[in-house]
N, C-alpha and C positions, 0 to 999 in steps of 0.2 A: 493604968492597968496595961500589961504587955499585950500586944496583938496575938491573935491565935490563928494558926495556919493548919489546914488539913492537907495531908499528902494522900491522895486516893489511888495512886498508881505506884508502880515499883520505881523508886528512886534510890540512888546509892546511899549507904550509911554516911558517907562523907557529906552529902548534901543535907541530910537530916541534921548532922552535927553543926553545919553552918548556921542553921536556924537557931539551934540551942545556944551556940557560942555567942550569938548576937542578941540573946535575950528574948527570942520569940518563943511563945508556947506552941510547940509543934505536936500534932497528933498524926502519927504515921500509921495509916491503915491501907496497905498497898493493894488489898483486894476489894476495898469498899466501892471503887469506881464501877465495878461490874454489877453492883446491886443498886439499880436506879431508885427503888423505893426507899431503901435505907439512906442513900445519899440525900434524897429529897427531904427525909425526916430530920437529918442532922445539919444540913448545910447552913441553916440560919444562925448557928453558933459561931461561925468563923469569919475572920477578916480577910483571909487569903486562902486560895485553893491552888495547890501545885499538882499538875497532871502530866501524863504522857498522852497516848492515843486511846487507851481503853476507856477512860472516863468520858461520857458524853454530856457536855454541859448544855442542856437544852433550854429553851425558853421557860419551860416549867421549873427547872432547877433554879434558874436565875430569878424567877419570880418569888421563889421561896428563900432566896439568899439575902435576907434583910440587912445583914451586917457586912456582906462581902464587898471588899474594896478592890481586890486585884485577883486575876486568874493568871497563873504562870504556866506556860506550856514548855516543857523540856523537849525541844525540837522545833522544827520550822512549821509543820503543817498544823493549821487550826480549824480544819474542817469539822472537828468535833466540838467546836464552841460556837454558840449563836452570838456572833459579835454585835450585830445590830441591837439585840435585846440587852446585851451587856452594856453597850454604850448608852442606851436609853436609861439604864438604871445607874449610870455613872460608875460602872465597874471597868477598870483598866484591864485590857487583855495584852499580855506580854508573851513573846516567844524568844527563841534563841536561834536567829536565822543563820548564823555562820559556824555553828559548832560541829556540823556533820560534813563539811566540805571535803576534807582529806579522805575520810572513810568512803564517801560516795565515789570520789574520783578513783580511788584504789579498786573499788568494786568494778568500775567500768573497765579498767586495765585488766583485771582478772577475767572479765567476760571476753575481752579481745583474745587473750591467750586460750581460753576455754574453747571458743569456736574455731580458732586458727588450728588447734591441735586436736580437736574433737575429744577433749579430755573426759567429759562425763560418760560418753558412749564407750570410749576405750576402757574406762575404769569398770563399767558394768560388764563388758565383754570379758575382760581379764579375770575379774572375780568369779565369773561363771565358768572359768577354766578353758576358754576358747583360744586364747593366744593368737589373735587375728592381726598380725603385724601389717600385712599387705592391705588390709581393709582401711586402716586409719592413716592414710597419707596426709600429712599436715602441710601448713604454709608457714614459712618464716615471716616474721614481722619486720625484721631488719631491712631497711631501705624501702619499705612499703610506704604508701601515702595514707595518712590518717586524716579524714575530714571531720572537723568539729562543727556541729550546728549549735552555736552558743559558745561564747568564749568569755564568760564572766568568771565568777569566783571558782566554781567547780571545773568548768571547761579549761581555764588557764592552768589548773593543777594537772589535769589530764594531759594538756599540751606539754608541760614541763617533763612529766614522766615519760611520755612518748618520745620526746626528743632525746631523753637519756637512753632510750632503747634504740636509738639511731633510726627513728622513723622521720619521714618528712611530714610536716603538719600544715594543713591548709584550714582556714576557718571562715565560716559565714556567720556574721553577727553585725547587724546594722549599727550597733553602738560601739563596735571595736574601731578605734582610731588607728590610722597608719603608724603613728608613733608607738602606741601600745603594742601593736602587732610586731613591730621590729624588736621592742624590748622583750617580748615573749619568745621571739624566734619563730613566729608563724607567718604564713603568707595569707593576707586577707583577700578573699575571693568572693564572687557572686555565687548564689546557690547552684545554678546550672553548671558552672565551672567545677565546683566542689563535687557534684554528683558524677561528672564525667571523669574526674581524676582519682577519686578516693578508692583505695583498696579496702579500707575499713572506714565505716561511718559511725560516729557516735554522737548522741544528742544530749545537750546540756542547756535546755531552755525551758521556761515556764510554759504551761498549756494556756494559750490565749486563742482568740478567734483567728489571729494571723498564723499561729503555729499549729493549730489543730490539723492532723493528717498532712503535715508538711512533707512527710514521706508517704506518698500514695503510689498507685500503679504507674502513673505518668513519670514520677520521680525515679522509681525503680528502673523503669525502661531506659532512662538516661545513664544508669550506672554501668560500670564494667561488668561483664560476665564473670561470675564467681566472686563478686565483692561480698563483704560482710556488713551487717547492721547490728549495732549494739544500742539498746535503750535502757538506761538506768535513771532516767529523768522523770517523765510523767507518762502514764497511759494516755493514749489518744494522740500523741505526736506522730505515731506511725499507724498506718492502716493495716490492721492485723490480717484481714482477708487477703490483701494484696501481697503481704509478705509470705503468707502460706502458699499462695499460688506460685510466687517466684522461687520458693524453696523446692516445691514439688517439680517445677519445670527445670530446675537447675540454673536458673538465671542468677540466683544468689548462692554463694558458697556456704552460707550459714548465717545464723542470727542468734543473738543473746538478749533476752528481755528480763529485767528485774521488775518491771511495772506493766500493768495491763489496764485496759479500758474499764473492765469490771473486776473489782477486787472485794473479797478474796476470790481468786480465779480457780474455782473448783473444776470448771470446764472451760476450754478455750480452743478456738479454731487452730491455733498454732501447736497445740500439744500433739506430739507424735510426728511432727514434720521432720524431714531430713536435716541433720546437724542443727537442731534447734535446742538451745540451752536456756533453761529458765530457773529463776530463783524467786522466792516469795517476798518481794519488796525488802531486800536485805541491805539496800544502799547505805543506810545509817546504822546498821546493826554490827557494831564492834563495841567491845567493852570500853575502849578509849573514848569513842564518840558519845556513848551513853553517859559515861562519867562526866565528860566535858559539859554537855548540855544540862545535866542535873545540877552541877555546881554553879553554872552560869545562872540558871533560873532561880536558885536559892539566893544568890547574892543580889540579883535584881529585885526580887520580892522584898528582901530585907531592906534594901536601900529605899524602896518606896514606902514601906510600912513604918520605918523608923525615921526617915529623913525627908520623905516627900520627893525624892529624886526619881524621875521617870526615864527608863531606857528600854529600847526595843519594844515600845508600845505600838500596837496595831491600830488603836482607836483614839490616841491622844497625843498631841504634839508635846515636845519638851518645853513647857512654858510654866513659869512660877505663878502662884496665885496673884501676886502683886501686879505682874505684867498683863495678865489675861484681858482685863477690860479694854485696854488700849490696843493690845497687840493682835487679838483674835481676828478682827476684820481685815487687818493687813496680811495676816497669815493666809486667810481665805483668798485675798486678792493675789498674793504671790503664787499660790497653788493654781488659781485660775489662769494667770498669765502663763505659767509653765505648761499647763494642759493645753492652752490655746496654741502655743508655739510647738509643743511636742506633737500634737495631732496633725500639724501641717508639715512636719519634717519627715522626709523619707530616707535621707542619707546619714552617714555616720557623724556624730556630734563631736566637734573638737573642743569647743569652749561654751560654757554658760556664763554670761556676764550679767550681773545685777547692779543696777544703779539706783541708790536710795537718795532721794532729794528732799530737802526740807525736814519737817519734824520727824518723819518716819526714819530718818538716818540716825536718830538718837535712840531708837528702840532696839530690841533684841534681833539684830539682822540674821544671826545664826538660825533662829527658828524660821524666819521668813525665807532664807535661802534654802533650808531643808525642805520647806513646803514647795518652793518653786521647783526644786529638783524632783520632788515627788510627782508634781504635775507633768514635768517634761518626760520622765521615765515610765510613768504608768501606762501610756498607750501600748507599749511593747512588753513591759514587765509588770503585770497586774498585781503582784504581791508586794511591790515596793511600798515603803511607808516613810514617814518623816525621819525616822531614826536610821533606817537602812539606806535611804537614798544617797546621802553623801559618801557612804562606803562603796556602794555600787558604782557611783560615778567615778570615784578614785580608782577602783579596780579596772574600769574600762578606759582609763586614761583620759577622762574628760576633765579639762581644766575648769575650775570654778573661780570666778573673779567677783569681788565685791568693790563697789565704788560708792563712797558717801560724799554728798555735796550739799551746799546750801541751796535754798530755793532758787529755781531757775525757770523762767517762763511764766505762763498764766496761772499755774496751779500751785497752791501753797505747799503741797507735798505730793510726791508720786513715786512709783516704782517702775523702772524700765528694765525689761528682760530682753537680752539679745542672745540668740543662738548662732554660733559660728559652726558651719558644717564644712564638709570637704568641697562643697560647690557654691555656698552662698552664706550671707548673713541675713537673719530675719529678726526684727525687733518688734516688741509690743509693750505699750505702757499703760498704766492704769492708776487710779487713785480711789480713795474712799470718801464719799460725800457725807454731808451732815446727817443723812438718814442711816449711816452705818453700812450702806451697801457698796460693794466694789463696782467700779465702772472701768471699761476700756476707754482710753482717751486718745490713743494713737496706735496705728498699725503700719509698720514699714515706712515710718515718717509721714504718714497721711493722718491728719487730725480727724477724729470722729468721736462720738460719744455713744456708748452702748453698754447696757447691762447684760451680762451673760446669763443664758437660760439653759434648761436641760437639753433642748434640741435646737440647733442653729445651722444655718447654711452660710459658709464663707465663700464669697464670690469675688474674683478679681475680673475687671472688665475695662474696656475702653470707654471713656466718658463721651458717649455718642447719643444723640436723640433716638428714642424708641426702645432703649434697653429696658427701662423700668416697666413699660407697658408690656413688652414681649415676655419678660420674666414673670410678671403677675399673671398673664394669660396662661402660661405653661403650668404654673402652680395651681391656678384655678381649675384648669382642665383635669389635673391629676387629683383634685379634691384635697389639696394641701392648704390649710388655713394659715395665713400670715398673722402672727401675733404682734410683732414689732418689725420695723424696717429702718435700718440705719445706713447712711451713705457717707462716704468721704472721698475726696479726690485730690490728686496732686495739683493739677491746674486744668483749666478748661480744655476739654478735648484729649486729655492725656490719661494716665493711669487712674483708676478709681477702684474703690473697695466697697462691697455691700455685705452687711451682716443682717441676716434675716432670721428672726425667731419664729419657729413653726411649732405646731401643737403636738407633733409626734415624730417618730422616725420616718425618714423619706426613703422609699424603695430605690434600688439600683436602677430600675427602669426609668424612674422619674429623674434621677441624677443624670442619666445618659441624655435624656431629652433636654435638661437644663444646660448641659454642656454644649448643646447645639444652638442655644439662644444667640441671637446676633450680638456681637461685640464681647461675648464671654470668653475669658482666657482660661479660667480655672474655677471649678466648683468642688467644694469639700464639705461633707457633713461633719459637724462637731457635736460632741456630747459633753455636758458638764454636770 
């Protein structure tokens, strides 16, 4: 019997036709997603659900979806899908992460022109019959400096367009390598340098703990008088109150926002500010982009329902049923090794090198490498997944190397991950024991054995007497319970590493006190 798919949002007729042409029974009800009760009533009939943003796939809907195998989101955002509940029920959640890039980049360029020439206000004035030529004195963008915060898929397209408009482009992005920057024709700079130099600043980065309010009052204070800010990425990257004050004070020449902290933004502190241009989250809203993501999601869902092929899945790696029992623990190990190294890395990554030794070298290394890249990139790009990670790494000029070898050393099989950055190389190795659990077996060439846990402390120190006692005392004073304690050292009296599993998050105050412990060189909190 042919699979049955419900389309509960507006998708293009061409996407509907793809399902039909490939033998899928498709039920096109573009307004059904707005009726939660009706959707709840009928969802149990379908093998697949294709949506945009109007349909809210809640835990309640998923609980009633007895036959559902795949949810396909035409677009990148999946805030309207309860992914943990879908995963618990074995439902794959797919999106189309790269279909809107050009459209979003073009919107950012349009915003730059809009604020530079005050186009919306000039239009309103002219249509009101005022003809205020002297009021709307604009700025040329030719020869001006554009500062990009984030130079990934969308940011690099903005850079290319800006260079074509004869702008000078500088970029702040920890993942942007010098070689990739040269290829794009941009100058890689630190954030403070970008703030100081940019005539126009535009953001193209996910919203994470590190990027939240990356442009605040202190950052604006460092900018040129009369500079412009454009945000078509995510609400929350820019402090809206600080921008309003800077516009009112004349510190900023203008700002253009397509995204806001609270959406839909019926009221906002920025509304009515001098030379403030706003749009209602239109970054992906062109007919071409909507068509692209609709066709993409239809093809992906058909591939899975008819052939079992998984692509752009947010909650499942690309692994066949035959491979799964052997491969899954090593995929988990690879992602943990990547996360371990990624959380310790502050500078731009040039190369990710993966060495597979022994029996693991005969498995699907592509899936393991994708998992490792996901771990490496997730600390800064929280939306990355096993499917998108290789693409994101390639876009950012990160070289990925795989080495397969026969058994070497004490362990029958292991994975070693090495990160090469602009300043150093860092390696970490691990294996899977008979109990099926991944273990760390070496860090920076120092042998040790440790199982990774949700909350850990990574400490590098000099191998000197008194260190362990002092460390334990500080943790005890702070009320931090030690679950496990793992040590390794290069040689007596030299460099040593300590991995401590603790029962919960450690406050910054405690981290500061640990950094002052005798013989400690570095303390870092890790989460897995």
